[in-house]
C-alpha positions as CSV (number, residue, x, y, z in Angstrom):
1,M,21.7,-6.9,8.6
2,Q,21.2,-3.3,8.6
3,L,23.2,-0.1,9.5
4,V,21.7,2.2,11.7
5,E,23.2,5.7,11.9
6,V,22.2,7.8,15.1
7,I,22.8,11.5,15.2
8,A,21.8,13.3,18.1
9,S,23.6,14.9,21.0
10,S,25.6,13.7,22.9
11,E,23.4,14.1,26.1
12,N,20.2,12.5,24.3
13,L,22.8,9.4,23.5
14,E,23.9,8.5,27.1
15,K,21.1,6.1,27.6
16,L,22.4,4.5,24.3
17,P,25.1,1.8,25.6
18,A,22.2,1.0,28.0
19,I,20.0,0.3,25.2
20,V,22.4,-1.5,23.0
21,A,23.2,-3.8,25.9
22,S,19.2,-4.6,26.6
23,L,18.9,-5.2,22.4
24,K,22.5,-7.1,23.2
25,I,23.5,-5.4,20.0
26,E,27.4,-6.3,19.5
27,K,28.8,-3.8,17.1
28,Y,28.5,0.0,17.2
29,W,31.1,2.5,17.4
30,P,31.5,6.3,17.5
31,A,31.5,7.7,13.9
32,G,32.2,11.4,14.3
33,G,30.2,14.2,14.7
34,T,30.2,17.8,15.6
35,A,30.7,20.0,18.8
36,K,26.7,20.1,19.3
37,L,25.9,16.9,17.4
38,A,27.3,12.7,18.4
39,V,27.2,10.0,14.9
40,Y,27.7,6.5,16.4
41,H,27.0,3.3,13.9
42,L,24.9,-0.1,14.9
43,L,25.1,-3.0,12.8
44,V,22.3,-4.8,14.1
45,E,20.1,-8.1,12.8
46,E,16.9,-7.5,11.1
47,E,14.9,-9.0,13.6
48,K,15.8,-6.0,16.0
49,I,15.5,-3.2,14.5
50,Q,12.2,-2.1,15.1
51,E,12.7,-2.4,18.4
52,L,16.0,-0.8,18.4
53,L,14.1,2.3,16.5
54,D,11.2,2.6,19.1
55,A,13.8,2.7,21.6
56,L,16.2,5.3,19.9
57,Q,13.1,7.6,19.2
58,G,12.7,7.9,23.0
59,I,15.8,9.6,23.5
60,L,16.6,11.6,20.5
61,G,15.4,14.7,20.9
62,P,13.9,17.7,18.7
63,D,17.5,17.5,17.0
64,G,18.1,13.7,16.1
65,N,17.8,11.7,13.3
66,I,18.0,8.0,12.3
67,V,19.4,6.8,9.3
68,L,18.9,3.3,8.0
69,I,21.4,1.9,5.5
70,T,20.9,-1.3,3.8
71,P,24.4,-2.9,3.0
72,E,24.5,-4.6,-0.2
73,A,26.5,-7.9,1.8
74,V,27.8,-8.1,4.9
75,L,30.9,-10.3,5.3
76,P,31.3,-12.9,6.8
77,H,28.3,-14.5,6.0
78,N,26.9,-16.9,8.5
79,A,24.2,-18.8,7.8
80,P,20.9,-17.9,10.4
81,S,19.5,-20.2,12.4
82,E,16.0,-21.4,12.0
83,E,14.7,-19.5,15.4
84,E,16.5,-16.3,13.7
85,L,14.4,-17.3,10.1
86,K,11.3,-17.4,11.8
87,K,11.6,-13.6,13.4
88,S,13.0,-12.3,10.4
89,S,9.8,-12.9,8.4
90,Q,8.9,-9.1,8.5
91,K,11.8,-7.4,7.3
92,T,10.6,-3.8,6.9
93,T,10.3,-1.9,9.8
94,R,7.4,0.4,10.4
95,E,9.1,3.5,9.5
96,E,10.2,2.4,6.1
97,L,6.8,0.7,5.5
98,Y,5.3,4.4,6.2
99,E,7.8,6.2,3.7
100,E,6.9,3.5,1.2
101,V,3.3,4.2,1.1
102,E,3.4,7.5,1.9
103,K,5.0,7.9,-1.7
104,G,3.1,6.2,-3.3
105,A,-0.3,8.1,-1.7
106,R,0.8,11.4,-2.5
107,L,-1.3,14.0,-5.0
108,G,1.0,15.5,-7.0
109,S,1.2,16.7,-10.9
110,N,2.9,13.3,-11.3
111,F,-0.2,10.8,-10.4
112,L,-2.8,12.8,-12.2
113,L,-0.8,12.3,-15.4
114,L,0.4,8.4,-14.8
115,V,-3.9,8.1,-13.8
116,A,-4.7,10.2,-17.1
117,L,-2.3,8.1,-19.5
118,S,-3.0,4.6,-17.7
119,T,-6.8,5.1,-18.5
120,V,-6.4,6.3,-22.0
121,V,-4.2,3.3,-22.5
122,A,-6.6,0.9,-20.9
123,S,-9.5,2.0,-22.6
124,I,-8.0,1.9,-25.9
125,G,-7.1,-1.1,-24.9
126,M,-10.3,-2.4,-24.3
127,I,-11.7,-1.3,-27.1
128,K,-9.2,-2.8,-29.8
129,D,-9.8,-6.1,-27.2
130,N,-6.0,-6.3,-26.8
131,V,-5.3,-7.8,-23.5
132,A,-1.3,-6.7,-23.5
133,V,-2.2,-3.3,-24.1
134,V,-5.1,-3.3,-21.1
135,I,-2.2,-4.9,-18.6
136,G,0.5,-1.9,-19.5
137,A,-1.9,0.5,-18.5
138,M,-2.6,-1.5,-15.3
139,V,1.2,-1.7,-14.3
140,I,1.5,2.2,-15.3
141,A,-1.8,3.0,-13.0
142,P,-0.9,4.5,-9.3
143,L,-4.5,3.4,-7.9
144,L,-3.7,0.8,-5.3
145,G,-0.8,3.3,-3.7
146,P,-4.0,5.0,-2.3
147,N,-5.9,1.9,-1.1
148,I,-3.0,0.6,0.8
149,A,-2.1,4.0,2.3
150,L,-5.9,4.1,3.3
151,A,-5.7,0.6,5.3
152,L,-2.3,1.4,7.1
153,S,-3.3,4.7,8.2
154,T,-6.2,2.9,9.9
155,A,-3.7,0.5,11.8
156,L,-1.4,3.8,13.0
157,G,-4.0,6.2,13.7
158,D,-2.2,8.2,11.0
159,S,-5.4,11.0,10.4
160,K,-2.7,12.9,8.2
161,L,-2.4,10.0,5.9
162,L,-5.7,8.7,5.8
163,W,-7.1,12.1,4.4
164,T,-4.0,12.3,1.7
165,A,-5.1,8.4,0.8
166,A,-8.9,9.4,0.7
167,K,-8.2,13.1,-1.5
168,S,-5.7,10.8,-3.8
169,N,-8.1,8.3,-4.1
170,I,-11.4,10.2,-4.9
171,A,-9.3,12.3,-7.8
172,G,-7.5,9.5,-9.0
173,L,-11.0,7.4,-9.8
174,G,-12.6,10.4,-10.7
175,L,-10.0,11.5,-13.1
176,A,-9.9,8.0,-14.7
177,I,-13.9,7.7,-15.0
178,V,-14.1,11.5,-16.2
179,I,-11.7,11.0,-19.1
180,A,-13.3,7.4,-19.9
181,I,-16.9,9.2,-20.5
182,C,-15.6,11.4,-23.0
183,E,-13.8,8.5,-24.7
184,G,-16.9,6.5,-24.5
185,Y,-18.7,9.8,-25.8
186,F,-16.4,10.7,-28.7
187,W,-15.2,7.0,-29.7
188,P,-17.2,4.6,-30.9
189,V,-17.4,1.8,-28.3
190,S,-17.4,-2.1,-29.9
191,F,-19.5,-4.2,-27.7
192,E,-17.8,-7.4,-28.9
193,S,-14.4,-6.2,-27.1
194,H,-14.0,-9.0,-24.6
195,E,-11.9,-7.2,-22.3
196,L,-14.7,-4.6,-22.5
197,L,-17.3,-7.0,-21.5
198,A,-15.1,-8.9,-18.8
199,R,-14.9,-5.7,-16.7
200,T,-18.9,-5.3,-16.5
201,D,-19.4,-8.8,-15.1
202,V,-18.4,-9.4,-11.6
203,G,-18.8,-12.5,-10.1
204,L,-17.6,-14.4,-6.3
205,D,-14.6,-15.3,-8.4
206,S,-14.1,-11.4,-8.5
207,I,-14.0,-10.9,-4.6
208,V,-11.2,-14.0,-3.9
209,L,-9.3,-12.7,-7.0
210,A,-9.5,-9.1,-4.9
211,L,-9.2,-10.1,-1.8
212,A,-5.9,-11.7,-2.8
213,S,-4.5,-9.5,-4.5
214,G,-4.7,-7.0,-2.0
215,A,-3.4,-9.2,0.9
216,A,-0.9,-10.0,-1.5
217,A,-0.2,-6.2,-2.1
218,A,0.1,-5.7,1.9
219,L,2.3,-8.7,2.1
220,S,4.9,-7.9,-0.3
221,L,5.3,-4.2,1.1
222,T,5.5,-5.7,5.1
223,T,8.5,-8.1,3.8
224,G,10.3,-5.9,1.9
225,L,9.2,-7.3,-2.0
226,S,8.0,-4.0,-3.4
227,S,9.2,-5.8,-6.5
228,V,6.3,-7.9,-6.3
229,L,3.2,-5.0,-6.5
230,V,3.9,-5.1,-10.4
231,G,2.5,-8.5,-10.5
232,V,-0.1,-7.2,-8.2
233,M,-1.4,-3.9,-9.7
234,V,-2.5,-6.5,-12.8
235,A,-4.0,-8.9,-10.8
236,V,-6.3,-6.3,-9.0
237,A,-7.3,-4.7,-11.9
238,L,-8.3,-1.2,-10.7
239,L,-8.0,0.8,-13.2
240,P,-9.8,-1.3,-15.8
241,P,-12.9,-1.0,-14.5
242,A,-13.1,2.6,-13.8
243,A,-12.5,3.5,-17.3
244,A,-14.9,0.3,-18.6
245,L,-17.7,2.1,-16.2
246,G,-17.0,5.9,-17.6
247,L,-16.9,4.1,-21.5
248,M,-20.1,2.7,-20.7
249,L,-21.4,5.5,-19.2
250,G,-20.0,7.8,-22.3
251,S,-21.9,5.5,-24.6
252,G,-25.1,5.8,-22.9
253,Q,-24.8,1.8,-22.2
254,M,-26.2,1.8,-18.1
255,D,-26.8,-1.7,-18.0
256,L,-23.2,-2.6,-18.5
257,A,-21.9,0.4,-16.6
258,I,-23.8,-0.9,-13.2
259,G,-21.5,-4.0,-13.7
260,A,-18.1,-2.0,-14.4
261,G,-19.5,0.2,-11.3
262,L,-19.8,-3.1,-9.2
263,L,-16.7,-4.4,-10.0
264,L,-14.8,-1.4,-9.3
265,S,-16.5,-0.9,-5.7
266,V,-15.8,-4.8,-4.7
267,N,-12.6,-4.2,-6.0
268,I,-11.7,-1.7,-3.5
269,A,-13.6,-3.1,-0.8
270,C,-11.6,-6.2,-0.9
271,V,-8.3,-4.0,-1.3
272,N,-8.9,-2.5,1.8
273,L,-10.0,-5.1,4.1
274,S,-7.8,-7.9,2.8
275,A,-4.9,-5.2,3.5
276,K,-6.2,-4.2,7.2
277,L,-6.1,-7.6,8.2
278,V,-2.7,-8.4,6.8
279,F,-1.2,-5.0,9.1
280,I,-2.8,-6.8,11.4
281,F,-1.3,-9.8,11.1
282,K,1.7,-8.5,10.6
283,G,1.4,-6.7,14.1
284,I,1.9,-3.3,12.2
285,K,0.7,-0.2,14.8
286,P,2.1,2.6,16.4
287,R,4.8,3.4,18.7
288,T,3.3,5.0,21.6
289,W,0.3,3.9,23.5
290,L,-1.9,7.1,22.8
291,S,-1.1,6.7,19.0
292,S,-2.2,2.9,20.1
293,E,-5.3,3.8,21.0
294,K,-6.8,5.7,18.7
295,A,-5.4,3.3,16.0
296,R,-7.8,0.6,17.6
297,E,-10.3,3.3,17.9
298,S,-10.1,3.7,14.0
299,S,-9.3,0.0,12.8
300,T,-12.7,-1.0,14.3
301,V,-14.5,1.4,12.4
302,Y,-12.1,0.9,9.3
303,L,-12.9,-3.0,9.5
304,L,-16.6,-2.3,9.8
305,I,-17.2,-0.4,7.0
306,W,-15.6,-2.9,4.6
307,I,-17.2,-5.8,5.7
308,I,-20.6,-4.3,5.9
309,S,-19.8,-2.9,2.1
310,L,-18.1,-5.8,1.1
311,G,-21.6,-8.0,2.6
312,V,-23.4,-5.7,0.7
313,L,-22.0,-5.6,-2.6
314,T,-22.2,-9.8,-2.2
315,A,-26.1,-9.5,-1.4
316,I,-26.3,-7.3,-4.8
317,I,-24.1,-9.9,-7.1
318,L,-26.1,-13.2,-5.6
319,A,-29.0,-11.3,-6.2
320,M,-28.2,-10.0,-9.8
321,K,-27.0,-13.7,-10.4
322,K,-30.3,-14.9,-9.5
323,G,-32.2,-12.7,-11.7
């Protein structure tokens, strides 16, 4: 259950009873307001939230607001039926999902500082062959957010989110590689480190891992299980290949740098492709028809880009293995 607070002018809320009746929402009540604005509260089942939000956004007007409040508990607790359990597989609304993903895609001082710190930690961990330090760097690295945002932006036809995610992705990866190049140039790199050499070797298992991790990241967001992202960040490992690429470039090991760059490219392509497929499967789409048309076009282009990219990368991997 969720508590929905609706704030709008009384005139715009004249259709609220009809919306409530059509969705069979039994519990809603006025909650005060002012001379110009009325406030209503609705206690709504999770499977009806998205449909309610879509309907409300059509009547609110420019001064209206909707606030979603998730209570810790609702009593009495009634066990959901089997049909309700099936309907509630997607717990996160489009708006909540957008808010969560957009935060992770913002390019700011905190984002860049986290990238810089996690790159230093990952580089030292790989040089020292310390797996615990490398895992710690994966957890604090914010590079997964912009890639998930790229997939969501095309699902919603949101060009603003697309460019925000693209800029954050380029800036984050670029900063990580530059810092690692400096470390590789000034710091003696051990080429006996398993953790470092593992990020220069890419195979078909790397593709499967990245696809599964990207899908898990998107699925955890759409079902409201964002805590799972910590494990996903560790698995997908976007930062260590970027750091390994920089270390190898800084130390002049071009052959190994190519392997690290290939692994990084595979991870990026797989995360974006699998996340996009999950958003399609979960029915994440815009509210209006016009935005849906725009999203359909951008989604087609987006899928083609990553499918072709992954196909080319797979061909390169197979060719390298045979050679």
